[in-house]
N, C-alpha and C positions, 0 to 999 in steps of 0.2 A: 302291269305297266312295264316291268323290266323286259318281258318277252316282246312286247310291242316295240319298244325302243330298239332292242337288239335286231329284230326283224327289219325295221326301217333302215337302220344303218348298214346292215348286211346287204340288202337289196341295192341301196344307193351306191355302196362301194363297188358292187359287181357291175352296175351300169357304167360307172366312171372308168372302170378298167377295160370293159368290153367295147363300148360304143366307139371310141376314137379310132379303132382299127378299121371302121367302115368308111372313113373319109379318104378322098382321093385327089381332089383338084386344088389348084392354087391360082391366085390372080393378084396382081399389083397394079398400081397406076397413080394417077394424079387427078385431083378435082380442082377446076379453075372457074373463074368468072367468065361467062360467055362474052361479056362486053369488052373487057380489057385484058383477059388472059391471065390475070393475077391469081395466085393460089388461094384456096379457101381452107384455112386450117380449122379443124374442129368439125368438118363435115362428117356425117354418119354414112357408113357404107355397110350394108347388110346383105348377106346371102343366106336365104332360108330362114327358118323360124328362130334359130339361136345365134348363128354365126354373125358377128358384127364387129366393126372397129371404127375409129375416128382418124381423120387425117392429121398429120403433124403440121408444124408451122410452114412447111413447104407445100402443103396440100397433098402430100403423098400418103399412100396407104398400101398395106399388104395383107392379104388373107390367104391362109394356108389350110390344108386339111378340110376343104369344103366337100360336103356330100356330093357324090357324082350326079345324083338325080335333081340337083338344084336347078330351077328354071330361070329365075330372075335375080339380077343384082340390083338392089334398090339404094339410091343415093339421095340424101336429103340434107338440107342446110336451112337454118332459120332465115326467113326473108326471101328464099329462092324457091322456084318450082322444083318439085321432086322429079326424079327421073328413074325409070325402070328399064334396065338393059337386059336383053335376051342373053341368058348365060349359057343356053344349050349349045351354041355354036363356038364357044370360047375353048381354045385348046390350052391345056396346062403344061408349063406355066406361060402366062401371057401378061403383057403390060398394056393398059388402056388409058385414055384420057377422056374425062367426062366434063362437059361444059354445062354449067348451071346458069339459068337466067333469073335475075331478080324479078320478083313479082309482087304487086300490091295485093294479090289474091291470097297470099300467105300471111296477111296482117294478123289474122286471128292467132297464129302461132307466136308472132312477135309480141302481141299484147300480153300473153301469159308467160312469156319467156323469163321476165324479170323475177317472177314469183316462184319459179320451179327450179328444182335441183337438176344438175346434169352430171355427167361422168366425172367431172373435175370438182364437184362440190364437197367431196369428203364426207357425205352423209349416206345413211341407208334409205333407199327409196324403192318404190315399185310403181311402174306405169301399167295402167289397165286401159286397154283400148275399147273402142266402140263395139268391135266384133265380139270380144270376150263378154262384155256386158249383155249384148243382145241374146247370147245363147241362154242366159239365165232369166231373161226379162219376161216373165209370164204373169206378173202382177205383184210380186213381192217388192219390198222397199230396197233402196240402194244399199243400206248396210248388209242386207242378206245377200245381195248380188256380189258383194266384196268379201264374202265369208272365207274364201279360200286363199286370201292373200296373207303374207307372213304376220305372225304375232297378233292376229285379229280375232276377236270373239264377238258374236252377235247375240242379241236377245230380242224377244217380242212379247209385249204384255198380253196380246190376244193369243199368242202361242203358235201362230202360223205365218208370221212374216209380213202381215198386212196391218196397218194402223200404227200404233206407237211401237217403233223399233229403235234399237240403239246399238252402238258398238263400243268396244274397248280395244285399245292397241297397247301392247306391252302391259296390260293391266290398267292403263290410264283411262279414266272415265271421260265422258263427252264434254264435261266442263273444262277440260284441259287439252282438248283437241281442236286446233284451229281449222276452220272450214271456210274456204273461199269458193265463189262461183265466178269464173272469168276474172280472177284476181281481186274480186270485190268481197269484203267480209260478209259472212252470213251468220255466225254465232249470235244467239240472243245476247244483247249487250249486258243485261242485268244478271241472268243466270249463267251466262257464258256457255250454255249448252246448245245443242242442235236438235231441232224438232223436225225430223224428216217427214213426219206426217203432214206438215204444212206445205210440202212440195210433192203432191201425188204424181207418180209416173215421171218424175224428173229424168229417170234413167233413159227414157225414150228420146230425150233431147241431148243427152250427154255424148260428146265426141271422144273424151278421154278423161281419165282420173289419174292423178299422181298422189300416192300416199308416201309421205316422208315420216320416218320413225325417229323418235328423239326430238330434239329442239328443231332440227332442220335449218333451212335458210330463212332469212328475214322476209316477212311478208306482212300484209295488212291484216288488221282485225285482232282478235283475241290472241293471247299468248299461246304459242305452241309449246305446251308444257309436257309433252309426251309424244305428240304426233301432229301432222298436218294432212288434211284431205283437200287437195286442190282440184276442183272440178272445172272442166271447160265444156260449155255448151255451144260455143261458136264454131261453125263449120261452113267452109265454102264448097258448094256443089255446083259445078258448071252446067250440068244437064238438069232439065226439069224431071220431077219425080213425084210419085204418089205411093203411099203405103197404107195398108189396112191390116191391123193386127188384133186378133181376138183370141182370148184364152178363157178356159173354165177349169174348175177344179174342186177339190174337197172343200167342205164348209161353205158351199154355195159361193165360192169365189168366182168373180167375173172381172175381166179386164177388156176394155174396148179402146183402141187407139187409132186415130186417123192422122197421118202426116202427109204433107205435100209441100212442094217448093217449085218456084218458077224456073230455077236454074239462072244462068247469067242473061240478063236482059240489057240490050243495047251496049253490051260489053262493060257495063258499069254497075248494074243493080241486081240484087237477089232478094227474094222474099220467101221465108220458110214459116210454116205454121204446124201446130199440133193441137189436137183436142183429145182429152182422155177422160175415161170414167172407170172407176174401180169400186167394186162392192164385195163384201165378204161378211159372213156370219161369225167368223173367228172360231178358233178351237175352244176357247173359254166360253162358258155360258153367257149369252147375250152380248158378247164382245164384238158387236157389229161395227163395220166401217162403211161409210158412204163418202167416197172421195171423188172430186171432180177437179179438172185442171185444164188450162190452155197455155200455149207458148207461141209467141209470134216474134220473129226476128227479121228485120229489114236492114240491108247493108248497101252502102255506096262504096265503090272502088274507083278511085281516081288514079292518076299516074303515080303520084307520090303519097297520097293520103287515102285512108279508108275510115269510114264512120259506120257504126252498127248500133241500132236501137233494138234492145230486147225488152219485151213486155211479157211477163208470165205471172200466172196466178194459180193458187190452190185453195180449194174450199174443202174442209174436212168436218164430218160429223161422226164421231167415234164414241161408242158406248164405253164407259169407264171400266177398266180392268186393272186398276192401279194398286189395289190393296194386297193382291197376292192370295195365296192359299195357306191357312194355318197348318202347321206340321201334322197335327193329329188328323185333320181331314185328309191330307195327302197319304198318310199311312193307313187310313181306315180304322183308326184307333177310337172306338166309340167312347170308351171310358175317358180318354184324353179329350175328346170333343165335349163331353158333358162337363168336364172340369173347366175347359175353355169358356163354355157358355156361362158357367157360374162366375168365373173370375171377371169376365168382361160385361156381365149384366145384359146379355142378349135377350130381346123380347121373344115371344113365342114364334112370330113369323120368321125372324132371322135364325132362331135356333133350329127350326124345322128345315130351313134352307141349308144350313150347315150339315145337319144329320142326314138329309136325304139326297143331297147333290152327288154327282159323280166325283170320285176322289180327285180326279185330275182336271176337271173342268169347272170346279166350284168358283162362283163369283159372289162376293158379298152383296152386291147391289141387286135390287129387285125392281125399283122404281123405273117405269118404262121410258122415261126421258132423262136418265142419269147419263148425260152425254157431254162431250167436249165439242163445242161448235165454234169454229174459228176459220177466218179467211185471211190470206196473206197475199198482197199484190207487190210485184217487183217491177221496177223500171230501171234499166241500165242503158247508159249511153257510153259506148266505148269507141275510142278512136286511136289511130296510129298514123304518124306523119314522118316520112323520110326526109330528114333535114339535109343529109349528104350521104355519101356512100358509107361513112363511118358512124354517123349519128342518126338515131331514131327516137322520136318523142311520142309517148303514149299518155293520153289524158282521158280519164273516165269519170263519169258522174252517176250517182245512183240514188234511189229512194225505195224504201220498203214500207208499206203501210199494212198494219195488222190490226184486226179487231175481232173480238169474240168473247165467249164466256164458257165456263163449265157449270152445269146445273146439278144441284144436289137436293135430294129429299132428306129432311132432318126429322128424326123422331123426338118428340117431347123435349125440344130445345128451350133454353132460357130466353124469354122475350127480351130481357134487358140487354142480352148480347147483340140485339138488333135495333136498339134504341126504341123499343116498343114498351110502353108502360104496362104494368100488370092490369089484367082485365077483372073488373069487379062485377059479379052477377049475384045480386042479392047479398047473402052473407058469405058468398064464396069468392075468394081471390085466386085468380088463375095466373100463375107466373111462368108456365111452360105451355108450349104448343107444338104440334106438328106443323112444319112449314117447308116451303121450297125456296131455295136461294140460288142466285146466280152470282158468280164471281167474274167480273169483267176485266179485260185488258184492251185498251185502245192506245196503240203506240205507233210512232213514226221513227224511222231510222234512215238517215240520209247523209250524204257526204261525197267525197271525191278521192280518187287515187291517181297516181301518176308514176311514170318511170322515164328516165332519160338513159338510153342504152348506147354504149360505145363499143365498136369493134375495130381494132387496128388492122385486122386481117393478117396479123403477124403473131405477136406473143401476148397481147393484152386485150381482154374484154372486160367491160365494167358496166355497172348499173347504179344509177342514183334514183331513188324513188321514195315514195311515202304516201301519206294520205291523211285526211281529216274526216271524222264522222261524228255525228251527234245522235243520241237516242233520247226520245221524249215519250215517256210512258205514263199513262193514267190508269191506276188500279182502283176499282171500286166494286162494292157489293150491293146487291138488291134482293129484297124479299118480294117474290112475285105472287106468293099465296101463303096464307096462314089460316089454320083452323080457327084460331082466336086472334084477330088482327088488332084489337084494341084501337089505339089512336093513330095507327100507322097510315101512311098515305099510299097511293098506288105506286108500285115499284119503290118501296121504302128503301132508301139508301142508308146503309148502316156503317159503311166505312169508305174512305177515299184518301188516296195518297198519290203522290207524283214521284217519278224518278227521272232524273236528267243526267245523262252521262256523255262526256266529250272525250274523244280519243284522237290524239295527234301523233303521227310517227314519221320519222325520216330515217332512211337506211342507205347505205352504200355497199356495193359488192365489187370485188376485183378478182379476176382470174389472170394469173401471169405464168407463162411457160418459161420457167427459170432455166431449165436445160431441155434437151431433146426428150428426156424421160420424166422430168419432174415438173409438175404444175402446182402452184401455190394458190390458195384461196383465202381471202379475208373478207369479213362481213361485219358491219357494225350498225346497230339500230339504236336510236333514241326514241323512247315512247313516253308520252305524257298523258295522264288520265285525270279527269276531274269527275267526281260522282256526287250527286246531291239527291237525298231522299227526304220528303217531308209529308206529314199527314198521319192519320190513324190507320192501322192495318186491320186485317180481318179478325184479330183478337182484341180490338179496341185499345191497342197500345199506341201511344204517340211516338212517332219516329222523326228524328232529325239527325241526319248524317250528312256531313259536308267534308269530303276528303279529297286530297290531291296527291298524285304520285308522279315521280319522274324516274324512269328506268333506263339504264344503259346496258345493252345486250350485245357484247362482242362475240365473234366467232372466227375461227381460223382452221384451215385444213391443208393437207398435202395429198396429192395423188401421184403415185409413182408407177411408171410403165416397167414392170418386172421383165416382161418378155412380150413378144408379138401376140401372145395369147392370154396374158394375165396382167392385172393391175392390182395395186395395193393402195389403201387410203387410210387416213387418220384425221380426226378433227376434235376440236374442243369448243364448246359453246356455253355461254352463260345466258340464262333467261330469268325473267321476273314475271310474276303473275299477281294481279290484284285480287283481293277477296271479292266474292260475288254478292249479290243483293241479300240472299238469305244469311250469309255470314255476318252481315251488319244487323239486319232486322231481328235475327234470333239471338244476337249476342246480349250480354249483360254488362253492367257497369264494371264488374270485376274482370270479365273476360272479353277483350276486344281483339278482333282479328288483325294480324299483321300480314303483309305481302309474303308470298312464297318465293324462294330462290332455288334455281336448279343449275347445277354444273354437270354438263353432259360430255362424256368422253366416248368417242366412237372410233372403231378401227375395223378394217375389213380387207378381204382379198377376193377378187373376182377372176374367174377362169373361164375361157371359151376355147373349145377345140373340137373341130369336126361337128358331130351331132350332139355335143354336150355343152351346156352352160351351167356353171356352178358358182356359188359364192359362200363365204363364211364371214360373219360379222360378229363383233363383240361390242358390248356397250356397258357403261357404268354411269347411271344417272343418280347423282348425289343431291338430295333435297335438304334444304334448310327451311324450317318453319312450315313444312307441309301441313295443310289444314285437314284434319281427320276427325271423325266422330269418336268420342271416348266414353260415352255414357252420361256425360253431364247434361243437365236440362236447364232451361230458363224458367222464368216465373210462371209460365203457362204450360209447362211440361213438354215443350218441344226440344229436340236435340240441339246441342251447340257444337259447332266444330271448334277445335282448339289447334293451335300451332304446336307440332311436335318438333323438337330441336333438330333431330337427325333421323333421316330415313334414306333408303336407296333402292334402286332397281338395277340388277346386274344380270347379264345374260349373254347367250350365244344364239345367233340366228343362222340357220342353214337353208340354202335354196339350191335347187338344181332342176334342170330340164333336159330331157334326152329324147331324141328321135330314135327310138329303139329299132324301128324298121320303117318301111314305107307305110305300113298300116298302124303301127303303134307309136304313141308318144306319151311321155310321162313328165308331169310337172309336180314338184313336191317341195315342201318347206317344213321346217321344224324350229321351235324356239324352246330353249332350256334356260330357266332363269331362277333367281332368288329375288324376292321383293320384301324388304324388311324395314321395320321401325325399330330403332335402337331404344331399348329400355322403356317399353310402352306401359303406361299405367291405365288400368280400367277403373272407371267410377260406376259403382252400382248404387242407384238411388235407394235409400232406406226409408220406406214409408212408415216404419215403426218409430222412427226418430221424429219427435214432434217439431224439431227445428229444421226438418227437411235435409238431413245430412246424407253422406255417402259412405259406403265402405269401399276401400280401394284395394286393388290387386295389381301387383307388379308382375308383368309377363316377360320381362327381359326383352330379348330380341325376338319380336313376333312378326308374323306375316301380315303384309298389307291386305286389307279386305279386297275380295273379288279380283285377285291377281294370281292366276294359275301358274305353276312352275313349269308346265309342259303344254305346248300347243303345237299340233301337227296338222298339216293340210296336204291333201294329195288329189291330183286329177290325172287319172289314167284314161287316155283317149285311144279309141280304136276306130279305124276307118276301113271296114271290110270291103266296101265297094265305093266307087266314086259317088259323091253327093250324100253319103250316109255316114254319120258320126255317132258313135256310142261312147259314153263316158261314165266311169265310176268315180264319184266324188266323195272323198273320205275326210272326216274331221275328228280329231281327238283333242279334248280339252281336259286337263288335269283338274284335280279337286281345287275348290276355292272356298276360302273361309268367308262367312257372312259379316264378320267384324274383324277387328285388329288384334284379337286375343289368341289366335291359333288354337282355338277350342274345337276339338273333334266333334263336339255336340252341336256346333253351329257352322255347318259347312254345306256346300253343294258337292255332291259326288262327281267324280270324273265321268265323262260321257264320250261315247264313240259312235258317230253317226255315219251312215252311208247313203248317198243319193245316186240314182241312176238316171242318166239323161240321154235321150235319143233325138237327133236332128236329121231330117231328110229334106234335101233341096232339089227342086226340079226347075227347069227353065223352058216352059212351054212357049209355043209360038204366040206372039202378041203380048207377052208379059216378060218382065225382067226375071222374076223368080217367084216361086211358091215354096214356102218353108213350113214344114209340119214338125212341131216340137212336142216332146213329152218329158215331163220331169216327175219322177217318183222319189219323194223325199222320205228319208228315214226308213229305208226299205226293210230293215231288220227290226223295226218297231221298238227302238231303244226308248225306254222311259226315263226321261231326264228333265232337269230344271236348269235353266241358264242364268237365273238371277234370283235374288232374294234379299231379305234384311232380317235383323234380329234386334231385340232389346231385352234387358233383364232388370229385375227389381226385387226388393226384399219387402215382404209383407207377412205378418203373422209369424215371424221368426223363420220363414222359409224364403229361399231364393228361387224365383220363377224366371225362366227364360222362354220368351215367345219367338219362335222362328216362323218366317213366312217365305213361301217359294212361288216361283212363276213357272209352272209346268209348260213344256213345249209339246207340240202335236206329235203323235206317233206316226205310223205309216199314212201318208197322204200323197195326193198327186195334183199335177197341173198339166193341161194339154193346150196347145195353141196352134193357130194357123195364121201365117203372115203372107200377104199378097203385095208384091212390089211391081209397080208400073213405070 
């Protein structure tokens, strides 16, 4: 690891010292409103891939050390039409004036502007554009496509990036990452997690993604308790188009996508549509995915108002690969597997499955319909209205409808657990039976969001916004077959409970240019949550929870223009997060969950010069009452999360990009961090204790589970000839502990993967473009696991630890062909 880090830093330093010498040109000027000639402060001016700046309060800008071969100068401002200026004829130095015209066709940018960070927000963020996503989009889910952004780690239950996938940012799990689509909250209201599998091929309709690390700016939906993923699907395309994209690859992976749009009709209307189908056998045995989706978006653009209706839906059927692989199976330890079989009472069928499966593709489940079957429909009505030159009002409404189940085969389960009486046959009483059950979720999520945006076109910009939403979920279970059915009815319903959650928030944001070089940022949010759960759960326990929270989340930051080529920022944020559904339903009378609190301090320095852009950022995320697993169990043996008083994440994030030459380009990032719980106590359940007690172990300052101290990403791009791009994509993730004990016997080893990507584009007569893509993943066949879990117990005077892992695919490939008309 030391050698790898030293190599990375040495190469990065060399690039920073060498590349600026290649820059040669300079340009300055002023950006103004085409209608009244007034300056546009905060307009973005970009020359080439890296070099960019924003205009001051007088609308003035200056760019120096621009690469000589730069072709275009791109100027953009929210609410105005973008302009591209031919840079090839500009003599250095030169001053120019650019006039931008206000346009209702840019309303899509205006709508998401209130929920996104900008250069003056004082937070760490990364923008990922449509082109970057399309290069990787050959069937894998959006988290995998974002894999090379800073501080991000991905995982896949099926091992190949299709089906159930997830991401962590700075070690923060999905239940603490706020996800919005067009500014509308997406996280599941009860678990607070994000199930990307419910939105197959969403990436094909995404125009941009912004990832904010840390608390970030105030937005709608779940608490951003470590990161925000802000997705925009809205896109204005003036010309009609059609696209066909097909790809195939390892594990019988197939992706078929058709996209089309009308372009601008009657100077007022557009209609865009997508139809997608993705299938894969998965790397893990039987971990199949059958995913279908559609997306339709119709928009109206008036002189001062725009309205867009988005309707999209996803249907997924995925074979379950949720349980992971026991450590003994992964290591090929036959003696360990036999001991595992004995400890866990596996029947002959499951024992042979464990012993005879491939060590890296083992799947516990054998029943042919052990699937997750779920459909989710989205309806979004988004609108933007220009009230005056200074004021814009955005109002949105949405509804998400979800319904589906996961099906499980159960061996020799107790009938009474399913409200089925024992079966008496002659003198024999049968209390257990093989059966098949379905656990259903039928839910609705609906609400509204709004923002009122102000721009003085001088020193002040501001947003007032918020939203209201309500979740209504019905959870129930059915027995659809039993070998001994007794007195049960068709679709025997054995549990049913409801969840009702209401979330209201109001926020205000202000950016003020205090001096020519200093911008101050203030942001405050009030969030009120009400959550109600009632009924019996799948363990036949009665649940009744009725809780209400009111949170105040203030934020403040500074951005300072150090020089024409560099800026510095700092910010402080306070955030609160309510417990999720399982924190309540798995709790006991003695252990009740409390809300979590996060104080986040961020600071950074951004530098751009010539062919180089670089940044360094530092963060300190101080938690109070973070909910973690400690080993304690409830009355049915399920883990309980407890609040730990003090924990933190602290780290440094490095990013840089360099145009090494006309053919070579390098983007890289690295995160070095510590993620600690202060004075952590582990509880090991003692089954030898008739009273069900624990043995406790104090681990002092221990590492937070699944939080690597080192994450490095690199993209080395080579364009040997026009229209051909080759890329070496590298990812290093340091070791991660499976629990909070820092125990070396319970960890994921560090891994180092390399992917090779080739893209060739041609523009034949009669077509816009043909793209041929090839992606070879994990080309050096690294054997690694990206996720896992563990538990320990005492029985027979011995402590046993069971580790489970999620192996990822070795060398595999995807190839695709895209046609654009």
